[in-house]
TORVEX-635366 format. One record per residue (C-alpha): residue number from 1; residue in three letters; chain; x, z, y. Coordinates in steps of 0.2 Angstrom, whole numbers, plus 5000, padded with zeros to 4 digits. Layout:
BEGIN
[NUM; "Ala"; "A"; [X; Z; Y]]
...
***
This chain:
BEGIN
[1; "Met"; "A"; [5015; 5116; 5083]]
[2; "Thr"; "A"; [5030; 5106; 5077]]
[3; "Lys"; "A"; [5040; 5112; 5062]]
[4; "Gln"; "A"; [5055; 5114; 5073]]
[5; "Thr"; "A"; [5047; 5126; 5086]]
[6; "Ser"; "A"; [5038; 5136; 5072]]
[7; "His"; "A"; [5054; 5137; 5062]]
[8; "Ile"; "A"; [5064; 5144; 5077]]
[9; "Ile"; "A"; [5051; 5157; 5081]]
[10; "Glu"; "A"; [5051; 5163; 5063]]
[11; "Ser"; "A"; [5070; 5163; 5063]]
[12; "Ser"; "A"; [5070; 5173; 5079]]
[13; "Leu"; "A"; [5058; 5186; 5072]]
[14; "Leu"; "A"; [5068; 5188; 5056]]
[15; "Asp"; "A"; [5084; 5191; 5067]]
[16; "Leu"; "A"; [5074; 5204; 5077]]
[17; "Leu"; "A"; [5067; 5212; 5061]]
[18; "Glu"; "A"; [5085; 5217; 5056]]
[19; "Glu"; "A"; [5089; 5224; 5073]]
[20; "Glu"; "A"; [5086; 5243; 5071]]
[21; "His"; "A"; [5086; 5246; 5090]]
[22; "Phe"; "A"; [5072; 5234; 5093]]
[23; "Leu"; "A"; [5055; 5242; 5092]]
[24; "Pro"; "A"; [5062; 5257; 5083]]
[25; "Asp"; "A"; [5045; 5265; 5082]]
[26; "Leu"; "A"; [5041; 5252; 5069]]
[27; "Gln"; "A"; [5048; 5256; 5052]]
[28; "Glu"; "A"; [5047; 5250; 5034]]
[29; "Glu"; "A"; [5030; 5243; 5029]]
[30; "Lys"; "A"; [5023; 5245; 5046]]
[31; "Arg"; "A"; [5037; 5236; 5054]]
[32; "Val"; "A"; [5035; 5221; 5042]]
[33; "Lys"; "A"; [5017; 5220; 5045]]
[34; "Ala"; "A"; [5020; 5220; 5064]]
[35; "Phe"; "A"; [5032; 5206; 5063]]
[36; "Asn"; "A"; [5020; 5196; 5052]]
[37; "Ser"; "A"; [5007; 5199; 5066]]
[38; "Leu"; "A"; [5020; 5192; 5079]]
[39; "Lys"; "A"; [5023; 5177; 5068]]
[40; "Ala"; "A"; [5004; 5173; 5067]]
[41; "Ile"; "A"; [5002; 5176; 5086]]
[42; "Leu"; "A"; [5016; 5166; 5092]]
[43; "Ser"; "A"; [5014; 5151; 5080]]
[44; "Thr"; "A"; [4996; 5148; 5085]]
[45; "Pro"; "A"; [4988; 5144; 5102]]
[46; "Asn"; "A"; [4974; 5155; 5109]]
[47; "Lys"; "A"; [4963; 5141; 5113]]
[48; "Ile"; "A"; [4962; 5122; 5112]]
[49; "Gln"; "A"; [4949; 5112; 5121]]
[50; "Lys"; "A"; [4947; 5093; 5119]]
[51; "Ser"; "A"; [4935; 5082; 5129]]
[52; "Phe"; "A"; [4931; 5064; 5131]]
[53; "Leu"; "A"; [4931; 5060; 5150]]
[54; "Arg"; "A"; [4917; 5047; 5155]]
[55; "Val"; "A"; [4925; 5036; 5168]]
[56; "Ala"; "A"; [4917; 5021; 5177]]
[57; "Leu"; "A"; [4930; 5007; 5179]]
[58; "Glu"; "A"; [4930; 4995; 5194]]
[59; "Asn"; "A"; [4925; 4981; 5183]]
[60; "Gly"; "A"; [4909; 4989; 5179]]
[61; "Glu"; "A"; [4913; 4996; 5162]]
[62; "Val"; "A"; [4912; 5014; 5157]]
[63; "Val"; "A"; [4926; 5021; 5145]]
[64; "Arg"; "A"; [4928; 5037; 5136]]
[65; "Ile"; "A"; [4946; 5044; 5137]]
[66; "Pro"; "A"; [4953; 5058; 5126]]
[67; "Ala"; "A"; [4959; 5073; 5137]]
[68; "Tyr"; "A"; [4966; 5090; 5131]]
[69; "Arg"; "A"; [4970; 5107; 5138]]
[70; "Thr"; "A"; [4979; 5120; 5126]]
[71; "Gln"; "A"; [4981; 5138; 5131]]
[72; "His"; "A"; [4995; 5145; 5120]]
[73; "Asn"; "A"; [4998; 5163; 5125]]
[74; "Asp"; "A"; [4994; 5174; 5141]]
[75; "Thr"; "A"; [5004; 5190; 5136]]
[76; "Leu"; "A"; [5015; 5188; 5152]]
[77; "Gly"; "A"; [5002; 5182; 5164]]
[78; "Pro"; "A"; [4990; 5167; 5167]]
[79; "Tyr"; "A"; [4993; 5151; 5157]]
[80; "Lys"; "A"; [5004; 5138; 5166]]
[81; "Gly"; "A"; [5008; 5121; 5161]]
[82; "Gly"; "A"; [5008; 5103; 5166]]
[83; "Ile"; "A"; [4995; 5089; 5164]]
[84; "Arg"; "A"; [5003; 5072; 5157]]
[85; "Phe"; "A"; [4995; 5055; 5158]]
[86; "His"; "A"; [5003; 5045; 5144]]
[87; "Glu"; "A"; [4995; 5035; 5130]]
[88; "Ser"; "A"; [5004; 5045; 5116]]
[89; "Val"; "A"; [4995; 5062; 5121]]
[90; "Asn"; "A"; [4987; 5070; 5107]]
[91; "Glu"; "A"; [4982; 5088; 5101]]
[92; "Glu"; "A"; [4998; 5092; 5091]]
[93; "Glu"; "A"; [5009; 5087; 5106]]
[94; "Val"; "A"; [5000; 5098; 5119]]
[95; "Ile"; "A"; [5000; 5113; 5107]]
[96; "Asn"; "A"; [5018; 5111; 5104]]
[97; "Leu"; "A"; [5022; 5109; 5123]]
[98; "Ala"; "A"; [5011; 5124; 5127]]
[99; "Ala"; "A"; [5021; 5135; 5115]]
[100; "Leu"; "A"; [5037; 5129; 5123]]
[101; "Met"; "A"; [5030; 5134; 5140]]
[102; "Thr"; "A"; [5026; 5151; 5134]]
[103; "Leu"; "A"; [5044; 5153; 5128]]
[104; "Lys"; "A"; [5051; 5145; 5143]]
[105; "Asn"; "A"; [5042; 5157; 5155]]
[106; "Ala"; "A"; [5047; 5172; 5144]]
[107; "Leu"; "A"; [5065; 5167; 5144]]
[108; "His"; "A"; [5066; 5165; 5163]]
[109; "Glu"; "A"; [5055; 5180; 5166]]
[110; "Val"; "A"; [5042; 5170; 5175]]
[111; "Pro"; "A"; [5026; 5180; 5174]]
[112; "Phe"; "A"; [5015; 5166; 5166]]
[113; "Gly"; "A"; [5009; 5162; 5149]]
[114; "Gly"; "A"; [5010; 5144; 5141]]
[115; "Gly"; "A"; [4998; 5130; 5143]]
[116; "Lys"; "A"; [4998; 5111; 5143]]
[117; "Gly"; "A"; [4986; 5097; 5146]]
[118; "Gly"; "A"; [4985; 5078; 5145]]
[119; "Val"; "A"; [4975; 5063; 5146]]
[120; "Ala"; "A"; [4978; 5049; 5133]]
[121; "Ile"; "A"; [4981; 5034; 5146]]
[122; "Asn"; "A"; [4994; 5023; 5152]]
[123; "Pro"; "A"; [4992; 5026; 5171]]
[124; "Arg"; "A"; [5000; 5009; 5175]]
[125; "Asn"; "A"; [4984; 5001; 5167]]
[126; "Tyr"; "A"; [4972; 5009; 5180]]
[127; "Thr"; "A"; [4969; 5006; 5198]]
[128; "Thr"; "A"; [4971; 5020; 5211]]
[129; "Lys"; "A"; [4952; 5023; 5212]]
[130; "Glu"; "A"; [4951; 5024; 5193]]
[131; "Leu"; "A"; [4965; 5037; 5192]]
[132; "Tyr"; "A"; [4956; 5047; 5206]]
[133; "Gln"; "A"; [4941; 5047; 5196]]
[134; "Ile"; "A"; [4950; 5052; 5180]]
[135; "Cys"; "A"; [4958; 5067; 5189]]
[136; "Lys"; "A"; [4941; 5072; 5196]]
[137; "Lys"; "A"; [4933; 5071; 5179]]
[138; "Tyr"; "A"; [4947; 5081; 5171]]
[139; "Val"; "A"; [4944; 5095; 5183]]
[140; "Gln"; "A"; [4925; 5094; 5180]]
[141; "Tyr"; "A"; [4927; 5095; 5161]]
[142; "Phe"; "A"; [4939; 5109; 5161]]
[143; "Ser"; "A"; [4934; 5119; 5177]]
[144; "Asp"; "A"; [4929; 5134; 5167]]
[145; "Ile"; "A"; [4946; 5137; 5160]]
[146; "Leu"; "A"; [4957; 5132; 5175]]
[147; "Gly"; "A"; [4960; 5143; 5190]]
[148; "Pro"; "A"; [4974; 5152; 5200]]
[149; "Asp"; "A"; [4972; 5168; 5189]]
[150; "Lys"; "A"; [4967; 5159; 5173]]
[151; "Asp"; "A"; [4977; 5143; 5170]]
[152; "Ile"; "A"; [4987; 5135; 5183]]
[153; "Ala"; "A"; [4991; 5116; 5180]]
[154; "Ala"; "A"; [5005; 5106; 5187]]
[155; "Pro"; "A"; [5012; 5088; 5186]]
[156; "Asp"; "A"; [5020; 5081; 5170]]
[157; "Val"; "A"; [5024; 5064; 5163]]
[158; "Gly"; "A"; [5013; 5051; 5173]]
[159; "Thr"; "A"; [5007; 5063; 5186]]
[160; "Gly"; "A"; [5014; 5069; 5202]]
[161; "Gln"; "A"; [5009; 5077; 5219]]
[162; "Arg"; "A"; [4995; 5064; 5222]]
[163; "Glu"; "A"; [4986; 5069; 5206]]
[164; "Met"; "A"; [4988; 5087; 5209]]
[165; "Asp"; "A"; [4981; 5085; 5227]]
[166; "Trp"; "A"; [4966; 5076; 5220]]
[167; "Met"; "A"; [4963; 5089; 5206]]
[168; "Met"; "A"; [4965; 5104; 5218]]
[169; "Ser"; "A"; [4952; 5096; 5230]]
[170; "Glu"; "A"; [4940; 5094; 5216]]
[171; "Tyr"; "A"; [4943; 5112; 5210]]
[172; "Lys"; "A"; [4939; 5118; 5228]]
[173; "Ser"; "A"; [4923; 5108; 5228]]
[174; "Ile"; "A"; [4917; 5115; 5211]]
[175; "His"; "A"; [4922; 5133; 5216]]
[176; "Pro"; "A"; [4917; 5135; 5235]]
[177; "Gly"; "A"; [4923; 5151; 5243]]
[178; "Lys"; "A"; [4935; 5155; 5229]]
[179; "Pro"; "A"; [4954; 5155; 5230]]
[180; "Tyr"; "A"; [4960; 5138; 5226]]
[181; "Leu"; "A"; [4978; 5135; 5233]]
[182; "Gly"; "A"; [4985; 5142; 5217]]
[183; "Ser"; "A"; [4974; 5132; 5205]]
[184; "Phe"; "A"; [4987; 5118; 5204]]
[185; "Thr"; "A"; [5005; 5118; 5209]]
[186; "Gly"; "A"; [5016; 5103; 5212]]
[187; "Lys"; "A"; [5005; 5098; 5227]]
[188; "Ser"; "A"; [5011; 5089; 5242]]
[189; "Val"; "A"; [5018; 5101; 5256]]
[190; "Leu"; "A"; [5004; 5096; 5268]]
[191; "Asn"; "A"; [4992; 5102; 5255]]
[192; "Gly"; "A"; [5000; 5119; 5251]]
[193; "Gly"; "A"; [5014; 5113; 5240]]
[194; "Ser"; "A"; [5031; 5120; 5240]]
[195; "Leu"; "A"; [5046; 5112; 5248]]
[196; "Gly"; "A"; [5058; 5107; 5234]]
[197; "Arg"; "A"; [5046; 5106; 5220]]
[198; "Gln"; "A"; [5048; 5088; 5217]]
[199; "Glu"; "A"; [5067; 5089; 5215]]
[200; "Ala"; "A"; [5067; 5106; 5206]]
[201; "Thr"; "A"; [5067; 5100; 5188]]
[202; "Gly"; "A"; [5081; 5087; 5190]]
[203; "Lys"; "A"; [5091; 5100; 5201]]
[204; "Gly"; "A"; [5089; 5113; 5187]]
[205; "Val"; "A"; [5094; 5101; 5174]]
[206; "Tyr"; "A"; [5111; 5096; 5182]]
[207; "Phe"; "A"; [5114; 5114; 5188]]
[208; "Ser"; "A"; [5113; 5120; 5170]]
[209; "Leu"; "A"; [5127; 5108; 5165]]
[210; "Arg"; "A"; [5137; 5112; 5181]]
[211; "Tyr"; "A"; [5136; 5131; 5179]]
[212; "Leu"; "A"; [5141; 5130; 5161]]
[213; "Leu"; "A"; [5156; 5120; 5163]]
[214; "His"; "A"; [5162; 5123; 5181]]
[215; "Asp"; "A"; [5158; 5142; 5183]]
[216; "Tyr"; "A"; [5154; 5151; 5167]]
[217; "Ile"; "A"; [5168; 5144; 5156]]
[218; "Arg"; "A"; [5181; 5146; 5169]]
[219; "Glu"; "A"; [5176; 5163; 5175]]
[220; "Ser"; "A"; [5172; 5172; 5159]]
[221; "His"; "A"; [5186; 5181; 5150]]
[222; "Gln"; "A"; [5177; 5188; 5135]]
[223; "Leu"; "A"; [5173; 5172; 5126]]
[224; "Asn"; "A"; [5176; 5169; 5108]]
[225; "Ala"; "A"; [5191; 5157; 5106]]
[226; "Glu"; "A"; [5186; 5154; 5088]]
[227; "Ser"; "A"; [5169; 5148; 5092]]
[228; "Arg"; "A"; [5167; 5129; 5090]]
[229; "Tyr"; "A"; [5155; 5128; 5105]]
[230; "Phe"; "A"; [5168; 5137; 5116]]
[231; "Asn"; "A"; [5182; 5125; 5111]]
[232; "Arg"; "A"; [5171; 5110; 5115]]
[233; "Ala"; "A"; [5165; 5118; 5131]]
[234; "Gln"; "A"; [5183; 5122; 5136]]
[235; "Gln"; "A"; [5189; 5105; 5132]]
[236; "Leu"; "A"; [5176; 5097; 5144]]
[237; "Ala"; "A"; [5179; 5110; 5157]]
[238; "Ala"; "A"; [5198; 5107; 5157]]
[239; "Ala"; "A"; [5197; 5088; 5157]]
[240; "Thr"; "A"; [5208; 5080; 5169]]
[241; "Gln"; "A"; [5198; 5063; 5169]]
[242; "Pro"; "A"; [5181; 5063; 5177]]
[243; "Leu"; "A"; [5167; 5068; 5165]]
[244; "Thr"; "A"; [5157; 5053; 5159]]
[245; "Ile"; "A"; [5138; 5056; 5160]]
[246; "Ala"; "A"; [5124; 5045; 5154]]
[247; "Ile"; "A"; [5105; 5048; 5158]]
[248; "Gln"; "A"; [5091; 5042; 5148]]
[249; "Gly"; "A"; [5075; 5041; 5159]]
[250; "Phe"; "A"; [5076; 5037; 5178]]
[251; "Gly"; "A"; [5060; 5045; 5184]]
[252; "Asn"; "A"; [5058; 5061; 5194]]
[253; "Val"; "A"; [5069; 5071; 5183]]
[254; "Gly"; "A"; [5082; 5059; 5178]]
[255; "Ser"; "A"; [5085; 5051; 5195]]
[256; "Ile"; "A"; [5086; 5068; 5204]]
[257; "Ala"; "A"; [5099; 5074; 5190]]
[258; "Ala"; "A"; [5109; 5058; 5193]]
[259; "Leu"; "A"; [5109; 5060; 5212]]
[260; "Glu"; "A"; [5114; 5078; 5210]]
[261; "Ala"; "A"; [5129; 5073; 5199]]
[262; "Tyr"; "A"; [5133; 5058; 5210]]
[263; "Gln"; "A"; [5134; 5070; 5225]]
[264; "Cys"; "A"; [5142; 5085; 5217]]
[265; "Ser"; "A"; [5158; 5091; 5225]]
[266; "Phe"; "A"; [5161; 5105; 5212]]
[267; "Met"; "A"; [5163; 5095; 5196]]
[268; "Asn"; "A"; [5173; 5079; 5194]]
[269; "Asn"; "A"; [5160; 5068; 5185]]
[270; "Lys"; "A"; [5153; 5050; 5186]]
[271; "Ile"; "A"; [5137; 5042; 5180]]
[272; "Val"; "A"; [5142; 5028; 5169]]
[273; "Ala"; "A"; [5125; 5024; 5162]]
[274; "Val"; "A"; [5106; 5026; 5166]]
[275; "Ser"; "A"; [5091; 5019; 5157]]
[276; "Asp"; "A"; [5072; 5017; 5159]]
[277; "Arg"; "A"; [5058; 5010; 5149]]
[278; "Asn"; "A"; [5066; 4993; 5150]]
[279; "Val"; "A"; [5085; 4993; 5151]]
[280; "Thr"; "A"; [5101; 5003; 5150]]
[281; "Leu"; "A"; [5113; 4999; 5165]]
[282; "Tyr"; "A"; [5131; 5003; 5161]]
[283; "Arg"; "A"; [5147; 5003; 5172]]
[284; "Ala"; "A"; [5163; 5012; 5166]]
[285; "Asp"; "A"; [5169; 5016; 5184]]
[286; "Gly"; "A"; [5152; 5024; 5188]]
[287; "Leu"; "A"; [5135; 5017; 5195]]
[288; "Asn"; "A"; [5129; 5017; 5213]]
[289; "Ile"; "A"; [5115; 5030; 5210]]
[290; "Pro"; "A"; [5108; 5030; 5228]]
[291; "Ala"; "A"; [5106; 5011; 5227]]
[292; "Leu"; "A"; [5097; 5012; 5211]]
[293; "Ile"; "A"; [5085; 5025; 5217]]
[294; "His"; "A"; [5081; 5015; 5232]]
[295; "Phe"; "A"; [5078; 4999; 5221]]
[296; "Ala"; "A"; [5067; 5009; 5209]]
[297; "Lys"; "A"; [5056; 5016; 5223]]
[298; "Gly"; "A"; [5052; 4999; 5229]]
[299; "Asn"; "A"; [5049; 4992; 5211]]
[300; "Lys"; "A"; [5036; 5004; 5203]]
[301; "Gly"; "A"; [5050; 5015; 5197]]
[302; "Asp"; "A"; [5059; 5002; 5187]]
[303; "Leu"; "A"; [5078; 4999; 5187]]
[304; "Pro"; "A"; [5085; 4981; 5189]]
[305; "Arg"; "A"; [5083; 4971; 5173]]
[306; "Asn"; "A"; [5094; 4956; 5176]]
[307; "Pro"; "A"; [5108; 4949; 5187]]
[308; "Glu"; "A"; [5097; 4943; 5200]]
[309; "Glu"; "A"; [5089; 4961; 5203]]
[310; "Leu"; "A"; [5106; 4969; 5201]]
[311; "Ala"; "A"; [5112; 4958; 5216]]
[312; "Ala"; "A"; [5096; 4962; 5226]]
[313; "Ala"; "A"; [5099; 4981; 5223]]
[314; "Gly"; "A"; [5118; 4979; 5227]]
[315; "Val"; "A"; [5123; 4986; 5211]]
[316; "Asp"; "A"; [5137; 4981; 5199]]
[317; "Ala"; "A"; [5132; 4985; 5181]]
[318; "Met"; "A"; [5130; 4978; 5164]]
[319; "Val"; "A"; [5113; 4976; 5157]]
[320; "Met"; "A"; [5110; 4983; 5139]]
[321; "Glu"; "A"; [5096; 4987; 5128]]
[322; "Arg"; "A"; [5086; 5002; 5133]]
[323; "Glu"; "A"; [5091; 5012; 5118]]
[324; "Ala"; "A"; [5110; 5009; 5121]]
[325; "Val"; "A"; [5111; 5024; 5132]]
[326; "Leu"; "A"; [5109; 5036; 5117]]
[327; "Tyr"; "A"; [5124; 5029; 5108]]
[328; "Leu"; "A"; [5138; 5027; 5121]]
[329; "Asp"; "A"; [5155; 5035; 5119]]
[330; "Leu"; "A"; [5155; 5048; 5133]]
[331; "Asp"; "A"; [5155; 5066; 5137]]
[332; "Val"; "A"; [5138; 5071; 5142]]
[333; "Leu"; "A"; [5121; 5064; 5138]]
[334; "Ile"; "A"; [5106; 5070; 5148]]
[335; "Leu"; "A"; [5089; 5066; 5140]]
[336; "Ala"; "A"; [5076; 5065; 5153]]
[337; "Ala"; "A"; [5063; 5053; 5146]]
[338; "Leu"; "A"; [5051; 5058; 5132]]
[339; "Glu"; "A"; [5051; 5068; 5116]]
[340; "Asp"; "A"; [5058; 5063; 5099]]
[341; "Gln"; "A"; [5072; 5052; 5106]]
[342; "Ile"; "A"; [5086; 5058; 5095]]
[343; "Arg"; "A"; [5080; 5059; 5077]]
[344; "Asp"; "A"; [5087; 5060; 5059]]
[345; "Asp"; "A"; [5087; 5041; 5058]]
[346; "Asn"; "A"; [5098; 5039; 5074]]
[347; "Val"; "A"; [5107; 5055; 5077]]
[348; "Gly"; "A"; [5123; 5049; 5068]]
[349; "Gln"; "A"; [5125; 5036; 5081]]
[350; "Val"; "A"; [5126; 5049; 5095]]
[351; "Lys"; "A"; [5143; 5051; 5102]]
[352; "Ala"; "A"; [5141; 5063; 5117]]
[353; "Lys"; "A"; [5150; 5079; 5116]]
[354; "Leu"; "A"; [5136; 5089; 5125]]
[355; "Val"; "A"; [5118; 5085; 5127]]
[356; "Val"; "A"; [5106; 5092; 5140]]
[357; "Glu"; "A"; [5087; 5091; 5137]]
[358; "Gly"; "A"; [5079; 5087; 5153]]
[359; "Ala"; "A"; [5063; 5081; 5144]]
[360; "Asn"; "A"; [5053; 5092; 5133]]
[361; "Ala"; "A"; [5058; 5091; 5114]]
[362; "Pro"; "A"; [5068; 5075; 5115]]
[363; "Ile"; "A"; [5078; 5080; 5099]]
[364; "Thr"; "A"; [5069; 5083; 5083]]
[365; "Gly"; "A"; [5072; 5098; 5072]]
[366; "Glu"; "A"; [5082; 5088; 5059]]
[367; "Ala"; "A"; [5093; 5080; 5072]]
[368; "Asp"; "A"; [5096; 5096; 5081]]
[369; "Ala"; "A"; [5103; 5104; 5065]]
[370; "Ile"; "A"; [5114; 5089; 5062]]
[371; "Leu"; "A"; [5121; 5090; 5080]]
[372; "Ser"; "A"; [5124; 5108; 5077]]
[373; "Gln"; "A"; [5134; 5104; 5062]]
[374; "Met"; "A"; [5144; 5092; 5072]]
[375; "Gly"; "A"; [5148; 5105; 5085]]
[376; "Thr"; "A"; [5139; 5096; 5098]]
[377; "Ile"; "A"; [5133; 5108; 5112]]
[378; "Val"; "A"; [5115; 5106; 5116]]
[379; "Ile"; "A"; [5108; 5114; 5132]]
[380; "Pro"; "A"; [5090; 5115; 5126]]
[381; "Asp"; "A"; [5074; 5111; 5136]]
[382; "Ile"; "A"; [5068; 5129; 5137]]
[383; "Leu"; "A"; [5084; 5133; 5147]]
[384; "Ala"; "A"; [5088; 5117; 5156]]
[385; "Asn"; "A"; [5072; 5110; 5163]]
[386; "Ala"; "A"; [5064; 5126; 5169]]
[387; "Gly"; "A"; [5066; 5121; 5187]]
[388; "Gly"; "A"; [5049; 5114; 5188]]
[389; "Val"; "A"; [5040; 5130; 5182]]
[390; "Ile"; "A"; [5051; 5141; 5192]]
[391; "Val"; "A"; [5047; 5133; 5208]]
[392; "Ser"; "A"; [5029; 5131; 5203]]
[393; "Tyr"; "A"; [5029; 5150; 5202]]
[394; "Phe"; "A"; [5036; 5151; 5220]]
[395; "Glu"; "A"; [5023; 5139; 5225]]
[396; "Trp"; "A"; [5009; 5150; 5217]]
[397; "Leu"; "A"; [5016; 5165; 5226]]
[398; "Gln"; "A"; [5017; 5156; 5243]]
[399; "Gly"; "A"; [4999; 5150; 5241]]
[400; "Arg"; "A"; [4993; 5168; 5238]]
[401; "Glu"; "A"; [5003; 5175; 5253]]
[402; "Thr"; "A"; [5000; 5159; 5264]]
[403; "Leu"; "A"; [5019; 5162; 5268]]
[404; "Phe"; "A"; [5030; 5147; 5265]]
[405; "Tyr"; "A"; [5048; 5146; 5261]]
[406; "Gly"; "A"; [5061; 5134; 5268]]
[407; "Glu"; "A"; [5069; 5121; 5256]]
[408; "Asp"; "A"; [5086; 5129; 5256]]
[409; "Glu"; "A"; [5078; 5146; 5252]]
[410; "Val"; "A"; [5068; 5138; 5238]]
[411; "Phe"; "A"; [5084; 5130; 5230]]
[412; "Glu"; "A"; [5094; 5146; 5232]]
[413; "Leu"; "A"; [5080; 5156; 5223]]
[414; "Leu"; "A"; [5079; 5143; 5209]]
[415; "Leu"; "A"; [5098; 5143; 5206]]
[416; "Asn"; "A"; [5099; 5162; 5206]]
[417; "Lys"; "A"; [5085; 5163; 5194]]
[418; "Met"; "A"; [5092; 5150; 5182]]
[419; "Lys"; "A"; [5110; 5158; 5184]]
[420; "Lys"; "A"; [5103; 5175; 5179]]
[421; "Thr"; "A"; [5095; 5168; 5163]]
[422; "Met"; "A"; [5111; 5159; 5158]]
[423; "Asn"; "A"; [5121; 5174; 5161]]
[424; "Ala"; "A"; [5109; 5183; 5149]]
[425; "Val"; "A"; [5111; 5170; 5135]]
[426; "Phe"; "A"; [5128; 5162; 5136]]
[427; "Pro"; "A"; [5138; 5178; 5130]]
[428; "Ala"; "A"; [5128; 5178; 5114]]
[429; "Phe"; "A"; [5130; 5159; 5112]]
[430; "Phe"; "A"; [5149; 5160; 5113]]
[431; "Arg"; "A"; [5150; 5176; 5103]]
[432; "Thr"; "A"; [5141; 5169; 5088]]
[433; "Gln"; "A"; [5141; 5152; 5079]]
[434; "Lys"; "A"; [5122; 5150; 5083]]
[435; "Pro"; "A"; [5116; 5135; 5093]]
[436; "Leu"; "A"; [5111; 5139; 5111]]
[437; "Arg"; "A"; [5093; 5134; 5107]]
[438; "Gln"; "A"; [5092; 5148; 5094]]
[439; "Ile"; "A"; [5099; 5161; 5106]]
[440; "Cys"; "A"; [5087; 5156; 5120]]
[441; "Tyr"; "A"; [5072; 5157; 5108]]
[442; "Ser"; "A"; [5077; 5174; 5102]]
[443; "His"; "A"; [5079; 5180; 5119]]
[444; "Ala"; "A"; [5061; 5174; 5124]]
[445; "Val"; "A"; [5053; 5180; 5107]]
[446; "Met"; "A"; [5061; 5197; 5110]]
[447; "Lys"; "A"; [5052; 5198; 5128]]
[448; "Leu"; "A"; [5036; 5192; 5121]]
[449; "Ser"; "A"; [5036; 5204; 5106]]
[450; "Thr"; "A"; [5040; 5219; 5116]]
[451; "Asn"; "A"; [5026; 5215; 5128]]
[452; "Leu"; "A"; [5014; 5212; 5114]]
[453; "Tyr"; "A"; [5019; 5228; 5106]]
[454; "Ile"; "A"; [5017; 5239; 5122]]
[455; "Gln"; "A"; [5000; 5231; 5126]]
[456; "Gly"; "A"; [4994; 5236; 5109]]
[457; "Lys"; "A"; [4991; 5219; 5102]]
[458; "Leu"; "A"; [5000; 5222; 5085]]
[459; "Tyr"; "A"; [4987; 5233; 5078]]
***
């Protein structure tokens, strides 16, 4: 687990230790011991499993590929978390992401624990048949710990509904006659998936921004006008010019968030920059997001990289270095790529007034502290990018009931659940000078601590 996650969990527990109304039955020495126990439980995973998948490539070679599944905590329900295919996947990463998933589910009152998996590959370097074999091998190697009532996997970076369809099919073959629809979420609709699952994370990311600036700030009459965060949010909400937004990452999350902003009739905003693994595209008057999405779909997800490709896409934009998106002078920066994008060595160049974490852990702990000192509002991953796991929960329910919701119903349920969470944490955020990340962690840790105590796991 990263120092940032461990530190915020410990800080949240210290705050709760001083709250006399929280777990009042625990007093004096007994209380201190219980909170030490909570720290030990929440800062470590329950299980870590690592395997080397044996995969036969189409060229006749056999390779061994590192693969992981971490199960952090199941206090609130079966483990739940994505499987990512990326060359940077390692044990520390999946441990940290599993812990974040535990906290995310607790924050949003989703009855799951936290898990995470990964395979250390660049999927672009493998054929479709080889990826299919890798998916089958992953399920074979981890089949004992996966399942609809044990550990429910989902897509993540480098995976999607195709991979989940393959994995569920293999799970079904290994466990004949057993329930299987809920073993993997993020599947295709034809294979038992939920309508709206693919768009859920991106929609939730933009909704968290929209709800804060368009709804909550304007409607609440009990905010602390002396809060630096309130003043920053109020300035953004009251702006007469369109809010300028940049989005790092143009995959499933970033492109959907961009489209939501482009089509939004509630807020006056424009997308002035987007980036992917190759380039940043910038246009002060706003980019043609539908045209960029159409181009990317036909070019393996990549944005136009030169004037010729921009002309082919019908897009007017300036081509810049891929990291340039982080340093533009604008109102809102949405981080929808990978972790550790804003660090202590580059945070001083970040000019955005508000940052939304669409990816998991894109800001390091050191950079997060500096942004807080600068008065920059950060809507953290634990709050902003929960749309995927929330709709995964709806998919899991639909699979158990074999009763499926319409797309509009799914989105309404998603936004209502996120709105309930934001209404629970925003008052404390604007009442205090604490970063929103700390408020969210404290809320999640309180839920987990209460359940650990009433389940008798602190003694």
